C-alpha positions as CSV (number, residue, x, y, z in Angstrom):
1,X,-31.5,-54.3,-1.1
2,X,-33.8,-55.9,1.0
3,X,-31.8,-58.7,2.7
4,X,-31.4,-58.5,6.3
5,X,-28.3,-56.6,7.5
6,X,-25.4,-59.4,9.0
7,X,-23.9,-59.4,12.6
8,X,-21.7,-57.8,13.7
9,X,-20.6,-54.8,11.8
10,X,-23.4,-54.0,9.7
11,X,-25.9,-54.7,12.1
12,X,-24.0,-52.3,14.8
13,X,-24.3,-49.4,12.2
14,X,-27.8,-50.0,11.1
15,X,-28.7,-49.9,15.0
16,X,-26.4,-46.7,15.5
17,X,-28.4,-45.1,12.4
18,X,-31.6,-46.1,13.9
19,X,-30.9,-44.7,17.4
20,X,-29.6,-41.4,15.8
21,X,-33.0,-41.1,14.1
22,X,-34.8,-41.5,17.2
23,X,-32.4,-39.2,19.2
24,X,-31.6,-36.5,16.5
25,X,-28.3,-36.6,18.0
26,X,-26.1,-35.9,15.0
27,X,-23.2,-34.3,16.4
28,X,-22.4,-36.7,19.2
29,X,-22.7,-40.4,18.2
30,X,-24.1,-43.2,20.7
31,X,-24.3,-47.1,20.8
32,X,-27.3,-48.1,23.0
33,X,-26.8,-45.1,24.9
34,X,-23.1,-45.2,25.2
35,X,-20.5,-43.2,23.7
36,X,-19.4,-44.5,20.2
37,X,-16.0,-43.3,18.7
38,X,-14.8,-46.2,16.4
39,X,-16.2,-45.0,13.3
40,X,-16.8,-41.5,11.5
41,X,-20.4,-40.3,11.2
42,X,-21.2,-40.1,7.4
43,X,-22.9,-43.6,7.0
44,X,-24.8,-42.9,10.1
45,X,-26.3,-39.6,9.1
46,X,-26.9,-40.7,5.8
47,X,-28.8,-43.7,7.0
48,X,-30.5,-42.0,9.7
49,X,-31.8,-39.5,7.3
50,X,-33.2,-42.1,5.2
51,X,-35.2,-43.5,8.2
52,X,-36.7,-40.7,9.0
53,X,-37.7,-39.9,5.1
54,X,-39.0,-43.3,4.5
55,X,-39.1,-45.4,7.7
56,X,-36.7,-48.1,9.2
57,X,-36.2,-50.9,6.9
58,X,-33.3,-52.9,5.2
59,X,-33.9,-50.9,2.3
60,X,-33.7,-47.6,3.8
61,X,-30.5,-48.2,5.4
62,X,-28.8,-49.6,2.3
63,X,-30.5,-47.0,-0.3
64,X,-27.9,-43.9,0.7
65,X,-24.7,-46.3,0.2
66,X,-25.9,-48.0,-2.8
67,X,-26.4,-44.6,-4.3
68,X,-23.1,-43.7,-3.5
69,X,-21.8,-47.0,-5.0
70,X,-23.5,-46.1,-8.2
71,X,-22.2,-42.5,-8.3
72,X,-18.4,-44.4,-7.8
73,X,-19.3,-46.5,-11.1
74,X,-20.2,-43.4,-13.2
75,X,-17.5,-41.3,-11.7
76,X,-15.1,-44.3,-12.6
77,X,-16.3,-43.9,-16.2
78,X,-15.8,-40.3,-16.5
79,X,-12.2,-40.5,-14.9
80,X,-11.5,-43.0,-17.3
81,X,-12.7,-40.9,-20.3
82,X,-9.7,-38.1,-19.6
83,X,-7.3,-40.8,-20.3
84,X,-8.7,-43.6,-22.2
85,X,-11.2,-44.5,-25.1
86,X,-14.9,-44.6,-24.5
87,X,-14.5,-48.7,-24.8
88,X,-12.0,-49.2,-22.1
89,X,-13.9,-46.6,-20.0
90,X,-17.2,-48.8,-20.3
91,X,-15.2,-51.8,-19.3
92,X,-13.6,-50.4,-16.7
93,X,-16.8,-49.4,-15.2
94,X,-18.2,-52.7,-15.8
95,X,-15.3,-54.6,-14.4
96,X,-16.0,-52.6,-10.9
97,X,-19.7,-53.0,-11.2
98,X,-19.3,-56.7,-11.4
99,X,-16.6,-57.5,-9.1
100,X,-17.5,-59.7,-6.2
101,X,-16.5,-56.8,-3.9
102,X,-19.2,-54.5,-5.1
103,X,-21.8,-57.0,-4.5
104,X,-20.3,-57.8,-1.1
105,X,-20.4,-54.1,-0.1
106,X,-23.7,-53.1,-1.6
107,X,-25.5,-55.9,0.5
108,X,-23.3,-56.0,3.6
109,X,-23.2,-51.9,3.8
110,X,-20.0,-50.5,5.5
111,X,-18.4,-47.5,5.7
112,X,-16.2,-48.6,2.6
113,X,-18.9,-48.5,0.6
114,X,-19.3,-44.5,0.9
115,X,-15.2,-44.5,0.9
116,X,-15.3,-46.1,-2.4
117,X,-17.7,-44.2,-4.5
118,X,-17.2,-40.4,-2.8
119,X,-13.4,-41.3,-3.2
120,X,-13.6,-42.3,-6.9
121,X,-16.0,-39.1,-7.4
122,X,-13.2,-36.9,-5.9
123,X,-10.4,-38.4,-8.1
124,X,-12.4,-37.6,-11.4
125,X,-12.9,-34.1,-10.1
126,X,-9.5,-33.7,-9.4
127,X,-8.7,-34.9,-13.1
128,X,-11.1,-32.5,-14.7
129,X,-9.7,-29.8,-12.9
130,X,-6.1,-30.7,-14.1
131,X,-7.5,-30.9,-17.4
132,X,-9.6,-27.9,-17.7
133,X,-8.3,-25.7,-14.8
134,X,-12.2,-25.2,-13.9
135,X,-12.8,-24.0,-10.2
136,X,-16.1,-25.8,-9.9
137,X,-14.3,-29.3,-10.3
138,X,-11.7,-28.2,-7.6
139,X,-14.8,-27.2,-5.1
140,X,-16.5,-30.6,-6.1
141,X,-13.0,-32.5,-5.7
142,X,-12.7,-30.8,-1.7
143,X,-16.1,-31.2,-0.8
144,X,-15.9,-35.1,-1.9
145,X,-12.6,-35.7,0.2
146,X,-14.0,-33.8,3.1
147,X,-17.2,-36.1,3.1
148,X,-14.9,-39.4,2.1
149,X,-13.0,-38.6,5.1
150,X,-15.9,-38.4,7.2
151,X,-16.7,-41.9,5.6
152,X,-13.7,-43.7,6.7
153,X,-11.2,-41.4,7.9
154,X,-7.5,-40.2,6.4
155,X,-7.5,-42.8,3.9
156,X,-9.5,-40.7,1.6
157,X,-6.9,-38.2,1.4
158,X,-3.9,-40.8,1.1
159,X,-5.7,-42.4,-1.8
160,X,-5.7,-39.4,-4.4
161,X,-2.3,-38.2,-3.0
162,X,-0.7,-41.3,-3.7
163,X,-2.4,-41.8,-7.0
164,X,-2.0,-38.6,-8.6
165,X,1.6,-38.1,-7.0
166,X,2.8,-40.9,-8.6
167,X,1.9,-39.9,-11.9
168,X,3.2,-36.2,-11.5
169,X,6.5,-37.6,-10.5
170,X,6.7,-39.9,-13.3
171,X,5.6,-37.1,-15.8
172,X,8.3,-34.6,-13.8
173,X,5.3,-32.3,-13.5
174,X,6.3,-30.6,-10.5
175,X,4.0,-27.5,-11.0
176,X,1.3,-29.6,-10.3
177,X,2.8,-31.1,-7.2
178,X,3.0,-27.4,-5.6
179,X,-0.1,-25.7,-7.3
180,X,-0.8,-23.1,-4.7
181,X,-5.0,-24.6,-5.4
182,X,-4.1,-27.4,-3.0
183,X,-3.9,-25.2,-0.1
184,X,-7.2,-23.7,-1.1
185,X,-8.4,-27.6,-1.4
186,X,-7.2,-28.4,2.0
187,X,-9.0,-25.1,3.8
188,X,-12.2,-26.6,1.9
189,X,-11.8,-30.0,3.3
190,X,-11.0,-28.4,6.6
191,X,-14.3,-26.4,6.9
192,X,-16.3,-29.7,5.4
193,X,-14.8,-31.2,8.5
194,X,-16.0,-29.0,11.1
195,X,-19.3,-30.4,12.2
196,X,-17.6,-33.8,12.9
197,X,-14.6,-32.4,14.3
198,X,-16.5,-30.2,16.8
199,X,-18.6,-33.2,17.7
200,X,-15.5,-35.3,18.6
201,X,-14.3,-32.6,20.6
202,X,-17.2,-31.8,22.5
203,X,-18.2,-35.3,23.1
204,X,-14.7,-36.8,23.8
205,X,-11.8,-34.2,24.1
206,X,-13.6,-31.8,26.7
207,X,-14.5,-34.8,29.0
208,X,-11.2,-36.5,30.4
209,X,-13.2,-38.3,32.9
210,X,-14.9,-40.7,30.2
211,X,-14.0,-44.1,29.6
212,X,-14.3,-45.5,26.1
213,X,-13.3,-48.7,24.9
214,X,-11.2,-49.1,28.2
215,X,-9.2,-45.8,28.0
216,X,-9.7,-43.0,30.1
217,X,-10.0,-39.7,28.5
218,X,-9.3,-40.3,24.9
219,X,-8.7,-37.4,22.5
220,X,-11.5,-37.9,19.8
221,X,-9.7,-35.8,17.1
222,X,-6.4,-37.5,17.6
223,X,-8.3,-40.9,17.6
224,X,-10.0,-40.0,14.2
225,X,-7.1,-38.3,12.6
226,X,-4.3,-40.4,13.5
227,X,-4.8,-43.4,16.0
228,X,-7.4,-45.0,13.8
229,X,-5.5,-45.0,10.6
230,X,-1.9,-44.3,11.0
231,X,-1.9,-46.3,14.8
232,X,-2.6,-49.3,13.1
233,X,0.8,-49.3,11.2
234,X,2.9,-47.5,14.0
235,X,1.5,-49.9,16.6
236,X,-0.5,-47.1,18.7
237,X,-3.6,-48.6,17.7
238,X,-3.9,-51.8,20.1
239,X,-5.9,-53.8,17.6
240,X,-3.9,-56.6,16.0
241,X,-5.4,-59.7,14.2
242,X,-2.2,-61.2,13.4
243,X,-2.7,-61.2,9.5
244,X,0.3,-61.8,7.5
245,X,1.9,-59.4,5.0
246,X,0.3,-61.5,2.3
247,X,-3.2,-61.2,3.7
248,X,-4.9,-59.0,0.9
249,X,-3.3,-61.0,-2.1
250,X,-5.3,-64.0,-0.5
251,X,-8.5,-62.0,0.0
252,X,-8.2,-60.1,-3.2
253,X,-8.5,-63.4,-5.3
254,X,-11.9,-63.9,-4.4
255,X,-13.1,-60.3,-3.7
256,X,-11.9,-59.1,-7.3
257,X,-13.4,-62.1,-8.9
258,X,-14.1,-62.5,-11.8
259,X,-11.3,-60.4,-13.0
260,X,-8.4,-62.0,-10.9
261,X,-7.1,-63.4,-13.8
262,X,-6.9,-60.5,-15.8
263,X,-5.5,-58.4,-13.1
264,X,-2.6,-60.3,-12.2
265,X,-0.7,-60.1,-15.6
266,X,-2.2,-56.8,-16.1
267,X,0.0,-55.6,-13.5
268,X,3.1,-56.9,-14.7
269,X,2.4,-55.5,-18.1
270,X,2.0,-52.2,-16.4
271,X,5.4,-52.7,-14.5
272,X,7.0,-53.7,-17.4
273,X,5.8,-50.8,-19.5
274,X,7.3,-48.6,-16.4
275,X,10.7,-50.6,-16.6
276,X,10.7,-49.8,-20.6
277,X,10.0,-45.9,-20.1
278,X,12.9,-45.8,-17.6
279,X,10.1,-44.7,-14.9
280,X,9.6,-41.3,-17.0
281,X,6.1,-41.2,-18.6
282,X,5.2,-38.9,-20.9
283,X,1.5,-36.8,-20.7
284,X,-0.4,-39.6,-22.9
285,X,0.4,-42.4,-20.5
286,X,-1.7,-43.0,-17.1
287,X,-0.4,-44.0,-14.0
288,X,-2.8,-42.7,-11.4
289,X,-4.3,-45.9,-11.1
290,X,-1.1,-47.8,-11.0
291,X,0.3,-45.5,-8.1
292,X,-2.8,-45.4,-6.4
293,X,-3.1,-49.3,-6.2
294,X,0.5,-50.1,-5.4
295,X,1.3,-47.3,-3.1
296,X,-1.7,-47.8,-0.6
297,X,-1.8,-51.3,-1.3
298,X,1.6,-51.8,0.6
299,X,0.8,-49.4,3.1
300,X,-2.6,-51.5,4.0
301,X,0.0,-54.3,3.9
302,X,2.2,-53.0,6.9
303,X,-1.1,-52.6,9.2
304,X,-1.3,-54.5,12.4
305,X,-5.1,-55.1,11.8
306,X,-6.4,-56.2,8.6
307,X,-9.8,-57.0,7.3
308,X,-10.6,-57.8,3.2
309,X,-12.8,-54.9,2.6
310,X,-10.1,-52.2,3.8
311,X,-8.7,-52.4,0.1
312,X,-12.2,-52.4,-1.8
313,X,-11.4,-48.5,-2.2
314,X,-8.5,-49.6,-4.6
315,X,-11.2,-51.7,-6.9
316,X,-11.6,-48.7,-9.1
317,X,-7.6,-48.5,-9.8
318,X,-7.5,-52.5,-10.3
319,X,-10.6,-52.1,-12.9
320,X,-8.9,-49.6,-14.9
321,X,-5.6,-51.3,-15.2
322,X,-7.5,-54.7,-15.9
323,X,-9.5,-52.8,-18.9
324,X,-6.5,-51.4,-20.5
325,X,-4.6,-54.8,-20.3
326,X,-7.9,-56.6,-21.8
327,X,-8.0,-54.3,-24.7
328,X,-4.5,-54.5,-25.2
329,X,-4.8,-58.2,-26.1
330,X,-4.3,-59.7,-29.6
331,X,-4.3,-62.4,-31.8
332,X,-3.5,-65.7,-30.4
333,X,-2.5,-64.5,-27.1
334,X,-6.4,-63.0,-26.7
335,X,-7.7,-66.2,-28.1
336,X,-6.1,-68.4,-25.5
337,X,-6.8,-66.1,-22.3
338,X,-10.3,-66.0,-23.5
339,X,-10.5,-69.9,-23.2
340,X,-8.9,-69.9,-20.1
341,X,-11.3,-66.9,-18.6
342,X,-14.4,-68.6,-20.1
343,X,-13.4,-72.3,-18.1
344,X,-12.7,-70.6,-15.4
345,X,-16.2,-68.9,-15.3
346,X,-17.5,-72.6,-15.3
347,X,-16.7,-72.9,-11.6
348,X,-19.2,-70.0,-10.6
349,X,-21.9,-72.0,-12.5
350,X,-20.7,-75.5,-10.7
351,X,-21.1,-73.6,-7.4
352,X,-24.5,-72.4,-8.4
353,X,-25.6,-76.1,-8.8
354,X,-23.9,-77.2,-5.8
355,X,-25.6,-74.7,-3.9
356,X,-29.2,-75.9,-5.0
357,X,-28.3,-79.4,-4.7
358,X,-26.4,-79.5,-1.2
359,X,-26.9,-76.2,0.5
360,X,-30.3,-74.5,-0.1
361,X,-32.4,-76.8,-2.4
362,X,-35.0,-74.1,-4.3
363,X,-38.8,-74.0,-3.1
364,X,-39.7,-73.7,-7.1
365,X,-38.1,-74.2,-10.2
366,X,-38.2,-70.2,-11.3
367,X,-34.6,-69.3,-10.1
368,X,-32.8,-72.7,-11.2
369,X,-34.4,-72.2,-14.7
370,X,-33.6,-68.5,-15.3
371,X,-29.9,-69.2,-14.4
372,X,-29.9,-72.5,-16.7
373,X,-30.8,-70.0,-19.6
374,X,-28.6,-67.4,-18.3
375,X,-25.9,-70.2,-18.5
376,X,-27.1,-71.2,-21.9
377,X,-27.0,-67.7,-23.3
378,X,-23.1,-67.1,-21.9
379,X,-22.3,-69.9,-24.3
380,X,-24.1,-68.7,-27.4
381,X,-22.5,-64.9,-26.4
382,X,-19.1,-66.6,-26.3
383,X,-19.4,-68.7,-29.6
384,X,-20.8,-65.7,-31.1
385,X,-18.0,-63.3,-30.2
386,X,-15.2,-66.0,-31.2
387,X,-12.2,-63.7,-32.2
388,X,-13.4,-60.7,-30.3
389,X,-12.1,-58.7,-27.2
390,X,-15.9,-59.0,-26.1
391,X,-15.3,-62.8,-25.9
392,X,-13.4,-62.5,-22.7
393,X,-15.2,-60.3,-20.6
394,X,-19.0,-60.4,-21.5
395,X,-19.2,-64.0,-20.5
396,X,-17.4,-62.7,-17.2
397,X,-20.3,-60.3,-16.4
398,X,-23.2,-62.4,-17.4
399,X,-21.2,-65.1,-15.3
400,X,-21.0,-62.6,-12.0
401,X,-24.6,-61.5,-12.5
402,X,-26.0,-65.1,-12.4
403,X,-23.7,-66.1,-9.7
404,X,-25.0,-62.8,-7.6
405,X,-28.7,-63.5,-8.5
406,X,-28.4,-66.7,-6.7
407,X,-26.4,-65.0,-3.7
408,X,-29.2,-62.3,-3.8
409,X,-32.3,-64.3,-4.3
410,X,-31.4,-67.5,-2.7
411,X,-28.2,-68.1,-0.6
412,X,-28.2,-64.7,1.5
413,X,-32.0,-64.9,2.4
414,X,-31.9,-68.7,3.5
415,X,-28.7,-68.2,5.1
416,X,-29.7,-65.1,7.1
417,X,-33.0,-67.1,8.1
418,X,-30.2,-68.6,10.8
419,X,-29.5,-65.3,12.3
420,X,-32.0,-65.7,15.0
421,X,-31.6,-62.7,16.6
422,X,-33.5,-60.9,13.5
423,X,-36.2,-63.4,13.4
424,X,-36.7,-62.6,17.0
425,X,-37.1,-58.9,16.4
426,X,-39.2,-59.1,13.5
427,X,-41.7,-61.1,15.3
428,X,-41.5,-58.8,18.3
429,X,-42.6,-56.0,15.7
430,X,-45.5,-58.2,14.1
431,X,-47.1,-59.1,17.5
432,X,-46.9,-55.4,18.4
433,X,-45.3,-56.3,21.6
434,X,-44.3,-53.3,24.1
435,X,-42.9,-55.5,26.7
436,X,-40.1,-57.1,25.5
437,X,-36.8,-58.0,27.3
438,X,-33.6,-60.2,26.5
439,X,-31.8,-62.2,28.8
440,X,-28.4,-63.3,28.7
441,X,-28.5,-63.3,24.5
442,X,-28.6,-59.5,23.4
443,X,-27.5,-58.5,19.6
444,X,-27.5,-55.5,17.2
445,X,-29.6,-57.3,15.1
446,X,-32.5,-58.4,17.9
447,X,-32.2,-54.4,18.6
448,X,-32.5,-53.1,15.3
449,X,-35.5,-55.2,13.9
450,X,-37.2,-54.6,17.4
451,X,-36.9,-51.2,16.8
452,X,-36.0,-50.4,20.0
453,X,-33.1,-50.7,22.9
454,X,-34.2,-54.0,24.4
455,X,-33.8,-54.1,28.3
456,X,-32.0,-56.4,30.1
457,X,-34.3,-58.5,32.9
458,X,-32.3,-60.0,35.9
459,X,-33.3,-63.3,37.5
460,X,-33.9,-61.1,40.8
461,X,-36.4,-59.0,38.6
462,X,-38.5,-61.5,37.0
463,X,-41.4,-61.4,39.6
464,X,-42.0,-57.5,38.6
465,X,-42.5,-58.1,35.1
466,X,-45.8,-58.0,33.9
467,X,-47.5,-60.8,32.6
468,X,-47.5,-61.3,28.7
469,X,-44.1,-60.1,28.4
470,X,-41.6,-61.6,25.9
471,X,-38.1,-62.8,26.4
472,X,-35.3,-63.7,24.6
473,X,-32.7,-65.8,25.6
474,X,-30.2,-68.8,24.6
475,X,-29.9,-72.0,25.5
476,X,-28.2,-71.2,29.1
477,X,-30.3,-68.7,29.6
478,X,-33.4,-70.8,29.2
479,X,-31.8,-73.1,31.4
480,X,-31.5,-70.8,34.1
481,X,-34.9,-69.2,33.7
482,X,-36.5,-72.6,34.0
483,X,-34.8,-73.0,37.2
484,X,-36.4,-70.0,38.3
485,X,-40.0,-71.8,38.7
486,X,-41.5,-69.1,36.7
487,X,-44.6,-69.9,34.6
488,X,-44.1,-69.4,31.0
489,X,-44.6,-70.5,27.7
490,X,-42.3,-71.1,24.8
491,X,-43.5,-68.7,21.6
492,X,-40.9,-70.2,19.4
493,X,-37.1,-72.2,19.2
494,X,-34.8,-70.4,16.9
495,X,-32.1,-72.5,14.9
496,X,-29.3,-70.1,15.4
497,X,-25.7,-70.0,13.6
498,X,-23.1,-67.1,13.2
499,X,-23.6,-66.4,9.6
500,X,-20.5,-64.6,9.1
501,X,-18.4,-67.5,10.1
502,X,-19.8,-70.0,7.6
503,X,-18.1,-73.9,7.7
504,X,-18.5,-76.9,5.8
505,X,-20.7,-78.7,8.2
506,X,-23.3,-75.9,8.2
507,X,-23.0,-75.4,4.4
508,X,-24.2,-78.9,3.8
509,X,-27.7,-79.2,4.5
510,X,-27.7,-83.0,5.4
511,X,-24.9,-82.0,8.4
512,X,-26.8,-78.5,9.1
513,X,-28.6,-79.6,12.0
514,X,-25.0,-80.8,14.2
515,X,-23.7,-77.1,13.6
516,X,-26.8,-75.2,15.2
517,X,-27.5,-73.5,18.3
518,X,-31.0,-72.8,19.6
519,X,-32.3,-69.9,21.2
520,X,-35.9,-69.1,22.5
521,X,-38.9,-66.6,22.7
522,X,-40.6,-67.4,25.9
523,X,-43.6,-65.6,27.5
524,X,-44.5,-64.9,31.1
525,X,-47.7,-66.6,32.4
């Protein structure tokens, strides 16, 4: 939670939240003074309130979303208890918590962190309502779904609708599909959405003269409720990154580590069971997770624009399916799968060693020594649990913990030292500089860490800024400034790299200097 925010998206969201904490404009969203339409406001509301309470920092930005992620893990456990044993429910929660996706979205905080946590909470509350018919659960589910829509959009309704709809159809529970209480749920959701909808309408729909993202007079309501989500399938949304239909299959191979080897056969077993029961389930079987994953996964795959984190909201379902599969394993099959899984886990420990040797050598022996002890503990537990189902998942969880301790305590801190805009912004704050400008190089993280919207200085205005002012620029801008024959001194030269676009040349310490660009902080004399 103390790791710097990354460019582009996370730094952008942190900056919007910071700006909101300054302006107190919660209904209308702005980005560096300009109208902002792309994402719903929940993340900005929560993080800006956190800034206002405990100050602007990495920790304050991430805190609300991390708490919601923890709520999601707990909600998954409670939801699973309605259909599975306590052991399977605990394992499902542990699988979700230790998946690579959860480590990613509790570090690189985006809207998907809140979407996942609140959606799982809502699904838990719906299952409680179906089981106990308690109005409290219906109200909580409705409020949760409204909040989830303000986190990411209509996908928050599609996920539970696909999940429970599949279960109702397979169980022929037609009465559950047409429950009149669902109308009340929609009414509560609509009331929850009023503040956001009012803000969109008054910021955009009432101002057809505005230009946003190259569009004249876009409807904020239509953009949020249709274009941003469904428009990616219909083609109405012009964003298209040419990702193929199998894009999410490729990304899930990493994002659901260290459990992907368990999940793939688990899906085949689930499909096999569905065929054996001839697509007619009884009330003792749970197909909420299966329907929620499969239907939404294929819907996402039809989108013209795809990014890996889009399907993270489905990982609670994959966690349940995987936990159920692991606890069904017996005998030789369990023993063989345990050996294969344990063997594959060693690849993560190899990556840890490679990181220490070739990528970011440690400054002291504390972290390597601790991870080596954790590796030995992993082997001890694996041998001690021989012949038990825990032999499969306990070493996997320990490996996930060890690998991401490396990422959080070594890899990311070292990597983000090359996000030069963050480093420059921090220097401005440390030196309490009021007169700070940028030329030919601005970024969200520069503004966030400088805790201001940094003004642009133009070449023709250089002689108007006061002596002692600082200017941040890139190599091209530095060359142009030197040509103006101004007096300056170089405060610091920053090695710079786009940290979200890693390549082998940068990763290997020996070849890293060849991949770096340099950016400059200068002082006018």
